[in-house]
C-alpha positions, 0 to 999 in steps of 0.5 A: 711326831705327826705324819704332816709334821714329818712331811714338812720337816723332810720338805724343809731338809730337801729345800735346804740341801737344794739351796746349799748345792745350787749356791755352793759356787758363790753365785753372784747377784745384783739387786736394785729397785728398792730404796734401801733395806728397810720397811719403807714399802713392800719392795724394800721388805721383799728385797731384804727377805730374799737377800738375807736368805740368799746370803745365808745360803752362800750367795754373794748379794749386792744391793744398789740402794738410793742415796739420800734420806728416806722415811725409815730414818737416818740410822739406815743411811750409812749401813753398808753390811746387813746380814752378809749383804753388800750394800752400795749407794748410787748417785740419786737426784732428789725430787719427785720421780727423779730419785727413782729414775736416776738411782735406777740408771746408775744401779743398772750401769754398775750392775752391767759392769760388775761381776754378777751372774744375775741382775734382779730388778724390782718394779716396772720403773727400774725395769726401764733400764733392763736393756743395759745389763742385758747388753753386757751379757748379764742374765736379767730377772725382773719382779713385777710388784704391781702394775705401777702406771695405774697408781694415782700418782703416776697416772699422767705425765712423764712418770706414767710414760716412763713406767709403761715403757719400763713394763715393755722393756721388761717384756722385751729384754729380761730373761724371766719375769716374776709376778706376785698375783694371778691377775698380773700373770693374766695381764702379761699374757693377754697384753704381751703374749709373755709367759711369767712365773707366779712366785708370791711373797712370803711371811715370817711367823712373829712373836706377838707383844703385849701393849706397852709403847702403844699405850704410852704413846697413843693410849691404845690397849688390846682390841681397842682399835682398828688398824690400817698400816701401809703407805699413805697413798690414794690407791690404798683406799684410805679415803673410804676408810676415814669416811666410813669409820666416821659413821661407825657407832663404836668406841674403838679408835681407827689407827692409820699408821704409815708415812707418805710416798711423794704424797704429802698433799694426800696426807694433809687431805686425810688429816683434814677429813679426819679432824672432826673425829677424835677417834682417828689417830695418825701415827706416822711411819712405824717400825720395830717394837711399835710396829709389833705392838700395833699388829699384835693388839689390833681388833681388826686390820683393814686394807681397803685398797683399790689397787695392789701388787701382793700386799705384804702388810696383809700377810703380816697382819694375818701372821700376827693372828689378826681378823682382816677386812679387805676390799674384794680386789683379786690381789687381796681375795687370793691371799685371804680366801675365806679367812677374812671379812670382805667388802666391795671395792670403793664402796664406802657404805659397804665398808661402813656396814662391814665395820659396824657388823664387826664391832657388834659381833666380837665372837665372829672376829675372834673366830677369824683370829683363831685360824689366821696365823696358821693359815697364812704362815703355811700358805706363804713361806720365804724359803720357798720363795727363795728356792723358786727365785734361784731356780729362775736364776739358774734356768736356761 
C-alpha cells in the first residue's frame, strides 16, 4: 500500500470516528428548500447526498418536501422513507413562484414547532422564512446555492423582490451561512460584511456503462455526441450552444438532456432554433440507466453557463471521465482548473471555435478524459462535506 493511500485511509477512519461521536445522541435536523429527494436540480441532489449520509451516521433527518407533481415523475410522489430519512410533504399552492413560497412557509412553520436541534434551509428564496424557526429558538443554517435573483426568470417582479429579501433575511437571522463558491463568499462579505463558510459540493465515483438504452432510443454510440445535461433555463447558455453547434462541421450530434423549470416558453424557443439541424436531439428529463449511459459515452460534456452556484452536473460529468467544455465564469473555472476546455462566457463564436477544435483533435480530448475522474473525485468528497456541515450545526 502506498504512503498516499495509507494517508487517505487514516483520514477516512478519523472522519468516520468523528461523525459517529458527534451524532451518537441522535442529533435532529430539519431540511427544506428542495422539491423532493430526486434529480430535479442541484439542490435536490445536494439534500439527498447530505441527508443519506447523516442518516447513515445516526442523525435524525426530516425533509419537508413540496406536494404535487414534478419533473422527476410520479414514482416519487408518495415515497415517505429514503435510506432512513423521514420525508413529509407540506401544503403547496401550484403556480409559478407560488409553489416555492407556499411550501417554504409551511416547511419553516413545521420546523419551528418540531423537535429539531438545527433547521437547515437551502437557497435564497426559502431563506425568506428563516426568521420563523429562529424565533422559536432553533439553530438555523442556510446554504446559498447561488445568487438566485440574478437568474433570468426571477429578474423582475415579485419573485426578484422575494428572493432578494430572502438573501437579506439569511444574513440577518441565520446562525451560519454556507456558500459553494469563493465568488459568492466574496459577494456576501462585500455586500453585507457577513462572513460565510465555503463548503463545496461533493461527487460520487460512478460505474460507467456501455451504450445500450441510448442507442435504442436515440441512435447514440460511444463518442458520437456532445452532451449538455441540466435544467433548460436561459442562464445555462444553451442559446449560445445551439447557435454555435449549428456552424460546427462534424457528424457528431448535440444531445440536450433535461427538463424545463417554469421555462416552457424557453424550451420551445430552443426547439424552434434547433429544428433546422437534425443533429440536435432533445431527450427531456433523464435519470437512472439513461443518465448513466449519457454521461459514460459522451465525446464532450459542455456547460456554457452565464450563471452558476456550484454546477453539480459538471462534477458528475468529470467523475465519469469526460472531457468538459465550460464557460470562463469563476464557478466553473474553480471546479475544472486546467483539466478542461474553456471558452469566453456568452461568446457564441468562441464557443463554436472551441467546439470545432475539439472535434478535429480527438487526441487532446482523450488526454483530458484520462485525468478527469481521478482529479474531481479526489478534490470533492461528500463525506468531507457532511463532516464540515455537521461541525457548523454544532458550533456556537
